C-alpha positions, -999 to +999 in steps of 0.1 A: -001+000+000+027+025+008+047+016-025+013+024-043+009+057-027+046+066-034+042+059-072+009+078-073+024+108-055+057+106-076+033+104-109+012+133-093+044+155-089+055+148-126+021+157-137+022+191-118+057+200-132+044+190-167+011+212-161+032+240-148+058+242-177+032+239-204+010+264-189+036+291-186+049+282-218+014+285-233+011+317-216+043+332-231+033+320-267-002+333-262+009+369-255+036+366-286+008+356-307-015+383-298+012+406-309+016+388-342-019+390-348-019+428-342+012+430-365-008+410-392-039+436-389-015+465-392+003+450-421-028+440-439-043+474-435-009+491-447-008+467-478-047+474-487-039+512-482-009+510-505-028+491-532-058+516-530-029+546-535-015+525-564-050+523-581-055+561-575-022+569-591-029+544-621-062+562-626-049+596-627-020+584-650-046+569-674-066+601-672-035+622-679-025+598-708-059+605-724-056+642-719-021+642-735-035+621-765-064+646-769-039+673-771-021+659-797-052+654-817-061+691-811-026+701-824-037+700-858-070+720-853-070+757-868-072+782-839-051+763-814-026+783-793+008+761-800+023+778-767-005+769-745-007+736-762+032+729-755+029+741-720-002+718-711+017+689-731+048+694-709+027+696-676+009+665-683+043+647-695+059+656-662+027+643-642+028+612-664+064+605-651+055+613-617+026+590-614+045+561-632+073+564-604+048+568-578+027+540-587+058+517-592+070+526-554+034+520-541+030+486-559+066+476-543+055+487-509+021+467-513+040+437-522+065+439-494+036+444-468+020+412-483+052+393-480+055+405-445+019+395-437+025+360-453+054+355-429+035+368-398+007+343-409+033+316-408+042+324-373+005+326-362+002+293-375+031+280-355+017+294-323-017+279-332-001+246-336+019+248-305-013+258-284-031+227-299-001+202-291+002+217-257-034+216-250-034+177-260-004+174-236-021+189-208-050+167-213-030+135-215-012+146-184-045+150-165-058+114-178-024+099-166-029+113-132-065+102-130-059+066-144-026+064-125-008+058-160+028+067-166+025+057-203-001+083-210+022+109-192+051+100-214+027+103-245+017+138-230+054+147-228+061+138-264+031+158-276+041+189-252+076+189-267+063+191-302+040+219-289+072+234-273+093+230-306+065+247-326+063+274-300+100+283-302+098+280-338+071+309-337+092+329-313+124+324-333+108+329-366+119+298-380+104+288-412+092+255-402+054+248-409+044+213-413+017+211-437+002+178-426-001+191-390-017+223-403-042+202-421-047+181-393-057+213-369-069+236-398 
């Protein structure tokens, strides 16, 4: 009877340490994941704003291209002031160059924001996988304590180790994202 109680208390102590370690780790990764989610939102907003500005610049470019083409057509009409026509053509030409440069820069910024969003999304996925695996490990540890089965605790440790690995990958921004696991949890 004494040996049985000692085994149960030893198993209980191992389960308690497991729960503490996993809970603290999950709390840390949850905080970091919330920061990643906020960064994703800001990045997505910046990308959408850049694409909107890009579209506006492209519309201005096309309008000015049309105006420039119309001026060239008017050049042949009688009564057209060549100096005014030349000045307007120069002004439109300058604006066309500005809009082309500006829209290229905006497209580059938007693409950079989209790439950053994808990188953040990968990290968010890593934190989700870590959370799921650590939650499974906590459940297995609880059942191990209730059923007095060390084997369940060992399976829980394996699952928890995988969860900690995914959480560390998210914290360190490693490019690790097992698709099979993402599909399993997604």
